[in-house]
FINU-469158 format. One line per 5 residues: their letters; for each residue x, y, z of C-alpha. Coordinates in nm, 4 decimals. Layout:
REM residues N
a	X,Y,Z; ...
***
This chain:
REM residues 252
mdnli	1.7910,6.0504,16.3594; 1.7536,6.3554,16.6036; 2.1130,6.3678,16.7212; 2.2172,6.3423,16.3382; 2.0186,6.6392,16.2451
gliek	2.1509,6.8406,16.5252; 2.4779,6.7629,16.4587; 2.3755,6.8873,16.0761; 2.2179,7.2150,16.2044; 2.5498,7.3195,16.4312
nglif	2.7531,7.2728,16.1409; 2.5514,7.4043,15.8971; 2.8157,7.5836,15.6556; 3.0539,7.2378,15.6277; 2.6698,7.0465,15.5416
gflcv	2.6446,7.3606,15.2620; 2.9479,7.2983,15.1587; 2.8715,6.9014,15.1032; 2.5309,6.9707,14.9543; 2.6880,7.2062,14.6721
giifl	2.9798,6.9819,14.6056; 2.6921,6.6932,14.5694; 2.4958,6.9083,14.3254; 2.8172,6.9772,14.1308; 2.8668,6.6041,14.0812
igell	2.5241,6.5394,13.9775; 2.5752,6.8381,13.7415; 2.8877,6.6810,13.5718; 2.7259,6.3347,13.5826; 2.4300,6.4697,13.3672
sktif	2.6102,6.6499,13.1249; 2.8699,6.3761,13.0521; 2.5976,6.1146,13.0369; 2.2772,6.2640,12.9031; 2.3974,6.5927,12.6956
rskip	2.7474,6.4479,12.5909; 2.9111,6.7329,12.7500; 2.7182,6.9717,12.5167; 2.6061,7.1518,12.8137; 2.8509,7.2542,13.0809
gsaia	2.7920,7.0132,13.3838; 2.8812,7.3693,13.6176; 2.5835,7.5332,13.4147; 2.3156,7.2384,13.4929; 2.4711,7.2408,13.8257
iflgl	2.3435,7.5915,13.8700; 2.0212,7.5270,13.7014; 1.9602,7.2486,13.9357; 2.0868,7.5077,14.2380; 1.7942,7.7564,14.1292
llgyl	1.5327,7.4992,14.0921; 1.6038,7.3246,14.4648; 1.5855,7.6995,14.5621; 1.2358,7.7353,14.4550; 1.1291,7.4056,14.5689
gglws	1.2676,7.4910,14.8855; 1.0858,7.8457,14.9292; 0.7529,7.6516,14.8413; 0.8214,7.4021,15.1306; 0.9282,7.6619,15.3845
dgekg	0.6604,7.9363,15.2498; 0.9134,8.1717,15.2914; 1.1535,8.4128,15.0831; 1.5202,8.2016,15.1800; 1.4603,7.9624,14.9276
iagis	1.6052,7.6138,15.0465; 1.7730,7.8071,15.3415; 1.4597,7.8358,15.4747; 1.4895,7.4670,15.6104; 1.6554,7.4435,15.9462
lfagi	1.8257,7.1724,15.7785; 1.9987,7.3567,15.4775; 2.0203,7.6998,15.6559; 2.4266,7.6675,15.6388; 2.3335,7.7037,15.2558
gllgg	2.2345,8.0716,15.3261; 2.5229,8.1534,15.4832; 2.7423,8.0152,15.2211; 2.5463,8.1624,14.9638; 2.5005,8.5135,15.1329
smfrd	2.6573,8.8693,15.0535; 2.9761,8.8060,15.3106; 3.1017,8.5113,15.0985; 2.9726,8.6427,14.7702; 3.1842,8.9920,14.7949
ftiva	3.4820,8.8411,14.9829; 3.4999,8.5730,14.6218; 3.4765,8.8538,14.4439; 3.7207,9.0693,14.5633; 3.9507,8.7713,14.6127
talga	3.9479,8.6857,14.2532; 4.1523,9.0470,14.2010; 4.4463,8.8775,14.3598; 4.4946,8.6468,14.0791; 4.4877,8.9334,13.7958
nleli	4.8047,9.0354,13.6042; 4.8288,9.4041,13.6015; 5.0155,9.3420,13.2746; 4.7331,9.2352,13.0948; 4.4817,9.4786,13.2883
rkagw	4.7007,9.7585,13.1541; 4.7098,9.6148,12.7572; 4.3075,9.6067,12.7826; 4.2653,9.9315,12.9416; 4.0793,10.1064,12.6720
lglis	3.9132,9.8045,12.5557; 3.7394,9.7582,12.9361; 3.6788,10.1409,12.9446; 3.4775,10.1394,12.6275; 3.3185,9.7798,12.6735
llvgi	3.2238,9.9242,13.0610; 3.0311,10.2363,12.9041; 2.8899,10.0551,12.6110; 2.7622,9.7906,12.8430; 2.6134,10.0746,13.0901
vlffi	2.4326,10.2520,12.8427; 2.2900,9.9472,12.6369; 2.1653,9.7967,12.9513; 2.0328,10.0933,13.0567; 1.8406,10.1630,12.7615
igvll	1.6612,9.7873,12.7396; 1.5625,9.8630,13.1112; 1.4070,10.1754,12.9714; 1.1943,10.0138,12.7075; 1.0989,9.7499,12.9104
afawg	0.9558,9.9813,13.1580; 0.8091,10.1994,12.8947; 0.6500,9.8928,12.7366; 0.5085,9.8100,13.1192; 0.3420,10.1539,13.1420
frdaa	0.5595,10.3822,13.2989; 0.6107,10.7430,13.1894; 0.7848,10.9206,13.4930; 1.1396,10.9728,13.4583; 1.2003,10.8334,13.8367
slcti	1.0292,10.5267,13.7567; 1.2157,10.4649,13.4081; 1.5538,10.5539,13.5451; 1.5213,10.3098,13.8551; 1.4140,10.0214,13.6403
gagac	1.6781,10.1005,13.3754; 1.9347,10.1289,13.6492; 1.8334,9.7786,13.7688; 1.8890,9.6588,13.4295; 2.2517,9.7471,13.5031
tyivg	2.2758,9.6051,13.8110; 2.0313,9.4554,14.1306; 2.2608,9.6877,14.3068; 2.2588,10.0145,14.0842; 1.8559,9.9565,14.0851
pitga	1.7615,10.0479,14.4333; 2.0430,10.2993,14.4589; 1.9132,10.4892,14.2001; 1.5491,10.4462,14.3211; 1.6380,10.5796,14.6357
avgas	1.8157,10.8628,14.5099; 1.5662,11.0177,14.2183; 1.2813,10.8982,14.4991; 1.0896,10.6000,14.3367; 0.8340,10.3896,14.4999
sevia	0.9040,10.0804,14.6543; 0.7519,9.8543,14.4306; 0.9561,10.0233,14.1343; 1.2830,9.9536,14.3290; 1.1786,9.5891,14.3712
lsiai	1.0760,9.5761,14.0058; 1.4526,9.7172,13.9328; 1.5661,9.4443,14.1898; 1.4077,9.1290,13.9902; 1.5203,9.2541,13.6702
gvvkt	1.8731,9.2722,13.7860; 1.8490,8.9394,13.9452; 1.6567,8.7721,13.6382; 2.0457,8.9563,13.4516; 2.2443,8.7761,13.6596
iavti	2.1122,8.4374,13.6699; 2.0821,8.4932,13.2759; 2.4317,8.5484,13.2465; 2.5433,8.2937,13.4885; 2.3982,8.0065,13.3030
ftpia	2.4708,8.0982,12.9428; 2.8046,8.2353,12.9990; 2.9750,7.8838,12.9798; 2.7027,7.7812,12.7089; 2.7947,8.0537,12.4802
akrig	3.1405,8.1129,12.5586; 3.3117,7.9341,12.2536; 3.0700,8.0724,12.0181; 3.2052,8.4291,12.1256; 3.5392,8.3944,12.1731
lkspe	3.5601,8.4191,12.5326; 3.8963,8.2198,12.6036; 4.1508,8.5332,12.6696; 4.1838,8.7567,12.9425; 4.1110,9.0548,12.7084
samaf	3.8028,8.8869,12.6174; 3.6958,8.7944,12.9852; 3.7532,9.1740,13.0348; 3.5432,9.2858,12.7759; 3.2785,9.0520,12.8503
ggmmg	3.2764,9.1894,13.2156; 3.2439,9.5409,13.1042; 2.9636,9.4246,12.8837; 2.7367,9.2136,13.1032; 2.8306,9.4162,13.4379
tssgv	2.6634,9.1876,13.7149; 2.9768,9.0879,13.8995; 2.8211,8.7761,14.0934; 2.6722,8.6674,13.7436; 3.0309,8.6987,13.5792
aagla	3.2464,8.5783,13.8563; 3.0119,8.2153,13.8366; 2.9884,8.2172,13.4701; 3.3266,8.2625,13.4121; 3.4460,8.0063,13.6555
atdps	3.2104,7.7881,13.4972; 3.4096,7.8373,13.2014; 3.7835,7.8793,13.2817; 3.8706,8.0049,13.6148; 4.1721,8.1749,13.5217
lvpyg	3.9676,8.4473,13.3711; 3.7414,8.5023,13.6454; 4.0018,8.7934,13.7954; 3.9356,8.9598,13.4782; 3.5794,8.9883,13.3920
avtat	3.5523,9.0397,13.7703; 3.7459,9.3776,13.7552; 3.5650,9.5514,13.5224; 3.2624,9.4220,13.6333; 3.3219,9.5520,13.9947
fytgv	3.3954,9.9025,13.8077; 3.0484,9.8627,13.6369; 2.8311,9.8554,13.9510; 3.0917,10.2101,14.0682; 3.0184,10.3672,13.7089
gcllc	2.6513,10.2749,13.7100; 2.5979,10.4292,14.0487; 2.7460,10.7225,13.9259; 2.5800,10.7851,13.6016; 2.2549,10.6648,13.6401
pslfy	2.0849,10.8904,13.9482; 2.2621,11.1571,13.7826; 2.3280,11.2252,13.3895; 2.0880,10.9723,13.2706; 1.7899,11.0954,13.4969
lilnf	1.8688,11.4148,13.3988; 1.8434,11.3048,13.0541; 1.5021,11.0828,13.1205; 1.3606,11.4069,13.3075; 1.4226,11.6071,13.0183
vf	1.2578,11.4006,12.7745; 0.9626,11.2503,12.9513
***
């Protein structure tokens, strides 16, 4: 048994792929046998992964989820920022430039609407939590856009570390929600074409959540959603600590 554990720890990334594959298999089986395919197997697998991450964090008494257990350290590498960013960038290679041009105005409008909408939602939440200063409101509002825009904005406007942590938290919650509910709601919102995927990516913005949700819905849509979602982060980093902050500073 010690030899087996040692072999797994030396090949942690391969074991991580195996674990993820088993979780997806269980998700598909549960979807077909219990939920009669009404809930996609990928959505169930994502939920199982989050549950295992939570239990792993409790077991290891740490902040790395299930990767805090040495046997599953490879999952931490597989789910780390390097692989995440690589896969998001790599999806752009499958995009059709002509379709992107056709949906240019649609993508731009959805991008601006998505940033403004989620920023306002974040500001309202921060206001409800008792924050009244422009820096805190702006930082949490930016976090509602994405968990990357939040800390960048917080550092730029001089928000406290506690507020920056809240902005990351609200962004992570949004990412998880988009990941889980995209395949469930895809048919109801008409998410079935490259144009709709670009509009969806522009509205939601969170690159990892959009990519994972579209992959669970239709892998061919991932490149288009990832394109506008990636721009969303960049535009958010430009607007939130500048124009939006000036507006909040004037109001409050």
